[in-house]
C-alpha positions in Angstrom: 201.3 124.4 190.0 199.4 121.3 190.5 197.7 122.9 193.7 196.7 126.0 191.7 195.1 124.2 188.6 192.2 122.8 190.3 191.3 126.3 191.5 191.9 127.8 188.6 189.5 125.6 186.5 186.9 126.1 189.3 186.8 129.7 188.4 186.6 129.4 184.8 183.2 127.4 185.3 181.9 130.2 187.8 182.6 132.8 185.4 181.3 130.8 182.7 178.0 130.0 184.5 177.6 133.8 185.3 178.0 134.8 181.5 175.3 132.4 180.7 172.8 133.7 183.0 173.5 137.4 182.1 173.1 136.3 178.3 169.8 134.5 179.2 168.6 137.3 181.1 169.0 139.8 178.3 167.5 137.7 175.7 164.4 137.3 178.1 164.2 141.0 178.6 164.5 141.8 174.9 161.8 139.2 174.2 159.5 141.0 176.8 160.2 144.2 175.2 159.3 142.7 171.8 156.2 141.5 173.2 155.0 144.8 174.7 155.8 146.7 171.3 154.2 144.3 169.1 151.2 142.6 170.3 150.6 139.1 169.1 146.8 138.6 170.4 144.5 137.7 167.9 141.5 140.2 168.1 138.4 138.5 168.8 135.6 137.9 166.1 133.6 141.0 166.7 136.8 143.2 166.5 137.6 141.9 163.5 133.9 142.1 161.9 133.9 145.8 163.1 137.0 146.4 161.1 136.1 144.8 157.9 134.9 147.2 155.3 133.7 147.0 151.9 132.9 149.3 148.8 129.5 150.0 147.4 128.4 152.5 144.6 125.3 154.5 145.9 122.4 156.2 143.6 124.5 159.0 142.7 127.2 156.9 141.5 129.8 157.7 144.6 131.9 154.9 145.9 131.5 154.8 149.7 133.3 152.6 152.2 131.0 151.1 154.7 131.1 148.2 157.5 131.0 145.0 156.4 128.4 144.5 158.6 125.9 147.3 159.6 124.0 147.3 162.6 122.3 151.0 163.2 121.3 153.4 160.6 119.8 156.6 160.4 117.9 158.5 157.6 118.1 162.0 155.9 116.0 163.4 153.3 112.6 162.6 151.7 111.9 159.1 151.0 114.8 157.5 153.0 112.9 156.3 155.8 110.1 155.5 154.2 112.4 152.8 151.9 113.9 151.3 155.4 110.0 151.1 156.4 108.9 149.2 153.6 111.6 146.6 154.2 110.4 146.4 157.8 113.7 147.0 158.9 112.8 149.9 161.4 114.6 147.8 164.3 117.8 149.5 163.1 117.0 152.7 163.4 118.5 155.0 165.8 117.1 158.5 165.1 115.1 160.0 162.8 114.2 163.6 161.4 111.9 166.2 163.1 109.6 166.1 160.3 108.8 162.5 160.3 107.4 162.7 164.0 104.0 163.4 164.9 101.6 161.5 162.3 99.7 159.7 165.1 96.4 160.9 163.3 97.6 162.2 160.2 98.0 159.6 157.4 99.8 161.8 154.8 102.7 159.8 155.4 102.2 156.1 155.3 105.1 155.0 156.8 105.2 157.7 159.4 101.5 157.1 160.4 102.0 153.1 160.4 105.3 153.4 162.6 104.2 156.4 164.7 104.7 154.4 168.2 108.6 153.3 167.0 109.6 157.0 165.7 107.8 159.4 168.2 110.3 159.1 170.8 113.7 158.8 168.9 116.4 160.9 169.0 116.2 163.6 166.4 119.0 164.0 164.0 117.8 166.4 161.6 115.0 168.8 160.8 114.1 167.3 157.3 112.4 168.5 154.4 113.5 167.8 151.1 116.8 167.0 149.3 118.8 169.9 150.9 121.0 169.8 153.7 118.8 169.7 156.9 120.8 167.3 159.2 122.1 167.9 162.8 125.8 166.5 162.7 126.2 166.6 166.7 122.9 164.9 167.3 123.7 162.5 164.6 127.2 161.5 166.3 125.2 161.1 169.6 123.4 157.9 168.2 126.6 156.2 166.4 125.0 155.2 163.4 127.3 152.7 161.2 125.9 154.2 158.0 123.8 157.1 157.0 121.1 156.6 154.2 120.1 159.7 152.6 118.2 161.2 149.5 120.1 164.4 149.7 121.8 166.1 146.7 125.0 165.2 145.8 126.6 168.2 147.6 124.4 167.8 150.5 125.6 164.0 150.9 129.1 164.9 150.5 129.1 167.8 153.4 127.1 165.3 155.8 130.0 162.7 155.3 132.7 165.2 155.8 131.1 166.8 158.8 130.2 163.6 160.7 133.1 160.8 159.3 130.1 158.6 158.8 129.7 156.8 155.6 127.0 158.6 153.7 125.2 156.4 151.1 122.5 158.0 148.7 119.4 156.0 147.7 118.0 159.1 145.9 116.1 158.1 143.2 114.2 160.8 141.0 111.4 158.3 139.7 108.9 159.2 136.8 106.0 157.0 135.6 104.7 154.2 137.6 107.2 152.9 139.9 110.1 152.8 137.6 113.4 150.9 137.5 115.3 153.9 139.7 113.0 153.1 142.5 113.5 149.3 142.0 117.3 150.1 142.3 117.3 152.2 145.3 115.1 149.9 147.2 117.6 146.9 146.4 120.6 149.3 147.6 118.4 149.6 150.8 118.0 146.1 151.1 121.6 145.6 150.6 122.4 147.7 153.4 119.9 146.6 155.6 120.4 142.9 155.2 117.0 142.7 154.0 117.2 141.1 150.5 114.5 138.6 150.6 112.2 140.9 152.0 113.0 143.3 149.0 112.4 140.8 146.2 108.8 139.7 147.7 107.8 143.3 147.9 109.1 143.7 144.0 107.2 140.7 142.8 104.0 142.1 144.6 104.5 145.4 142.9 105.1 143.8 139.6 102.1 141.7 140.5 100.0 144.8 140.7 101.3 146.5 137.9 100.6 143.4 135.7 97.3 143.2 137.0 96.1 146.5 136.4 97.6 146.6 132.8 95.7 143.5 131.9 92.4 144.9 133.1 92.7 148.0 131.1 94.1 146.4 128.1 90.7 144.8 127.3 89.4 148.2 126.8 89.6 149.7 123.1 91.4 152.9 123.0 88.6 154.6 121.3 86.3 153.5 124.1 88.4 155.0 127.0 87.0 158.3 128.5 89.4 161.2 128.5 90.6 162.0 132.0 92.1 165.2 134.0 93.7 165.3 137.4 93.5 168.6 139.2 94.2 170.6 142.7 97.5 168.0 142.9 100.1 168.3 145.5 103.6 169.1 144.4 105.9 171.5 146.6 102.7 172.3 148.4 98.8 172.3 147.6 97.3 173.8 144.2 94.1 174.7 142.9 92.1 173.3 140.1 95.3 174.1 137.5 97.6 171.9 139.4 98.1 168.6 137.2 100.0 166.1 136.2 101.4 164.7 132.8 102.7 161.2 133.2 100.6 160.6 136.2 101.4 157.5 137.8 98.1 155.7 138.2 96.8 156.9 135.0 99.9 155.0 133.2 99.2 152.2 135.1 95.7 151.5 133.6 96.7 153.3 130.1 94.1 156.2 130.7 93.8 159.0 128.4 95.4 161.8 130.4 94.5 164.9 128.5 97.8 166.5 130.0 99.8 164.2 128.2 99.8 166.2 125.2 101.4 169.3 126.5 104.8 167.7 126.5 105.4 168.1 130.1 106.9 165.6 132.2 105.5 165.6 135.6 103.5 168.2 137.5 102.8 171.6 136.2 100.4 174.7 136.5 97.9 174.6 133.2 96.1 177.2 131.8 92.4 177.1 132.9 91.3 177.7 129.1 93.0 174.9 127.8 91.2 172.5 130.3 88.0 174.0 128.7 89.5 173.0 125.3 90.3 169.3 126.4 86.8 169.3 128.4 87.9 165.9 129.9 84.9 163.4 130.3 86.2 162.5 133.9 88.1 164.7 136.5 89.7 163.6 139.7 90.7 166.1 142.3 92.9 165.9 145.5 90.5 166.3 148.3 93.1 167.4 150.6 93.1 170.6 148.4 89.1 171.1 147.8 89.2 174.2 149.9 91.4 175.8 147.0 89.1 174.6 144.3 85.8 175.7 146.4 87.5 178.9 146.6 87.8 179.0 143.0 84.5 177.8 142.4 82.8 180.5 144.5 84.7 183.3 142.3 84.1 181.6 139.0 81.2 179.1 138.8 80.8 179.7 135.0 84.0 177.9 134.4 83.3 175.0 136.1 79.6 174.3 134.8 81.3 174.8 131.3 83.2 171.4 132.0 81.1 168.3 130.6 82.5 166.1 133.7 80.8 168.7 136.4 77.6 168.6 134.2 77.4 164.9 134.3 78.5 164.3 137.9 81.9 162.7 136.7 84.4 164.4 139.3 85.9 162.1 141.9 88.6 162.2 144.9 92.3 161.5 144.0 93.9 161.2 147.2 97.7 162.7 147.2 100.1 160.3 147.3 103.1 162.9 147.3 104.4 163.8 150.8 108.2 164.0 151.5 108.3 161.8 148.1 106.0 159.3 147.2 103.6 156.9 149.4 103.8 154.1 146.8 101.0 152.3 148.7 98.5 155.5 147.9 99.7 155.2 144.4 98.7 151.8 143.6 95.6 152.4 145.6 94.8 155.0 143.5 95.6 153.4 140.0 93.0 150.9 141.1 90.5 153.6 142.2 90.9 155.1 138.9 90.3 152.0 137.2 86.8 151.4 138.8 86.0 154.5 137.6 87.1 154.7 134.2 86.5 150.8 133.1 83.9 149.6 135.8 83.4 146.2 134.0 86.9 145.4 134.0 87.3 146.3 137.7 83.9 145.1 138.9 85.4 142.7 141.0 87.8 144.7 143.1 86.8 145.9 146.4 88.7 149.1 147.0 88.7 149.1 150.6 89.9 145.1 150.6 92.4 145.9 148.1 93.8 148.9 150.0 94.2 146.6 153.1 96.0 144.1 151.4 98.3 146.9 149.7 99.2 148.4 153.0 99.6 145.1 154.8 102.2 143.9 152.0 104.2 147.1 152.5 103.9 148.1 156.1 102.5 145.3 158.0 99.4 146.9 159.0 96.3 148.8 157.5 94.7 152.2 158.1 92.0 152.6 155.4 89.3 154.1 158.0 92.1 156.4 159.3 92.7 157.8 155.7 88.9 158.4 155.2 88.9 160.2 158.4 91.9 162.3 157.5 90.0 163.6 154.4 92.2 161.0 151.8 89.4 159.3 150.8 87.9 157.7 147.4 84.5 158.5 146.2 82.6 161.4 144.1 83.0 164.9 144.6 80.5 167.9 144.4 81.9 171.1 143.8 81.2 173.8 146.3 80.5 171.6 149.1 
């Protein structure tokens, strides 16, 4: 028994060591399995940033979940790309609508002409043209935008988001009067998305300065001394002849002009009965030079009507270049207000050189000026003679 006791103790120690080894091996295997099934790596900062989102409320009142950091965008619908261009954030654009290409010589869209070299070779992500659905979802997905900015109506905006899976934010801003608060709100929302808040406030401050300057100059003219005025041949949903006019016309509102069309109760563009214009017999008439082919055709067929108007008899007919093309060219709208001010209140606007002021306005909004290009394209400021 004494001989076997040491051997028994030795065997017991061996079994104990083997058991401990197997137990530790099992624990290590289980630990390895846990590590493979439950990653514990900390994601890098870039991935964490991409995974973060926030909720914003767009101009349609929709709550939209967007990335916390936005690097790339596209724009669908009238005015969306103009807003981004005014904020000088075109470096974020990765695709444009077909309708925003081809403005190398045409100045009818201020932003599309100013940034033609940037937009001309970009991927086409939609047909464009208005506020209805004109997007190309497959093409949008090829350029991987973080967010889509749109001025589509609500149904179209929802459709676009559902078809692409990309957050769609509406900056749609039906704007009345002269660059109103709806437009300000839309530009601020665009700035929030593009990270250009400082640029936005600078631009809005400049608009405020122009509005105050226009208002101050015109306020010194007594109401009874203000001439009556009519704008015709305006552009809305296409060109119109002499009867196409505007109530609440932005450039006239800016200088408190006595727009005869305001008494109709209409809110914006409409076609007026020509006989009513004869009754109004405005002192001054402004016409869109881009639609003078329509007016001159009317003149040839009914010259007596036009010669019955005091403004025609007195040579008080002037250009009023269209500022509406795929929504509002704010640059041209302000320029037109200064032009109208110089015509209607020459003493109060005597120090304003229109070309210099227009150059200042375009540089402020677009970083470039093309006043000469506008004149060459038929968007000029001056007197008109009917029939020529």
